N, C-alpha and C positions, 0 to 999 in steps of 0.2 A: 785520472789512468788509462791511456788508452794499455787495452793489448789486445797483437794483433800479434796472426799468424801469418806467417810469408810462405806462400803457395807454390812457388819451387824449390827450396828446402826444409817447408816441414815445422822449421821452430817453434814457437809461440814464446814471444818474452811480451816488456812492456817496450811505451811508443818511444822510449828514448832510447831504443834498440836500435829502432827504423831514424828513416831521415820523411819527413811531410813533401810531398812537390806542386805538392796545388791541384787544380782541380782533372780527373778523368775525360774521358772524352771528348778530349776535346779535338777538333781538324789543327792542325796543325803544319803552317803555309809558310813553304820556303819560300827560294828566287823567282822573283816573276811572280808573287804574289802580288794586286790591287792592293792600295790603299784601302779599301773598305772592308781584304778580307785580310790586311792585318789588322787594323783596328780591332775590328774584333776580335782574336786572336787576344791581341794584350788584352782590350777590355774592357767586354764582353764578356765577363766571368758572374757564379748560379753562385747564391752567399744564403744560404737557406735558413731559418731556423726546424731546422728535422733533417727526415733524409739525407746524406748526401754522401757524392761517388770522389774522392780519390787516391791519386796517385801516391806510392808509398818507393823507400828503397829500403832492401834490410840493407842497410851499410855496416852495422856491425856482425857481419854473418857474410853470408854468399852473393850479397853487394848485388841484386836480382832488382826493378825494379815493378813492381801488380800493385796494379787498384782493391779500394775498400770501400767497403757501405759502412757509413756506419753516424750515428744522429748526429747533428755538433748539440741538443740539447744537454738528453742523457748522458754521454756517450759514449753507447751500446754500438758494439761492436757486429751487424748479419752476414760480415764475413768479407774472404777477398777470392782473389783468385788472378790470373796471368792479365800483362800490363797489354800482353798481345789481343789476346779477349776485346773484340772489336764495340760487346755491346753486352753487359753485367747476365750471370748466369740465371737457370730463368731459378731456380732450387732460392735464388738469393733474394727477387725480381719475389717472387710467393710468402717469403718470409717475414718479408716487410707489408707485401699485403695485408698482412695478416695483423702483425701488429697494425698498422696505419691503412686501413680501406681508404681506397679514393688519392690514398698517394701521387706527383707525379715530380718527374725530374727529366728538362727536357725533354728530349721524347721519350723514354725510356715511364713507363709503368703495371 
């Protein structure tokens, strides 16, 4: 079971306290986007065996969205950070690199 900490209110709890919201750091296209952009948004998702960045919502608490970095094989959580953050914080990337040298996820490494 995942143990996550909400960066907004600081509450640590099991994954049942939260709700998964899919992949993090995806550019979401709105009205006026072309077919290729909309197709990429809907269908071009990462599904790695290893480090992954996800959106989560603290639905049984403050209700805020946040991002989490975790390993899909071991369920190890490397850290959480606010959803408004445009890229994973350096300390989380460094923690991942220490455990998985040479990792890469989308444009982040």
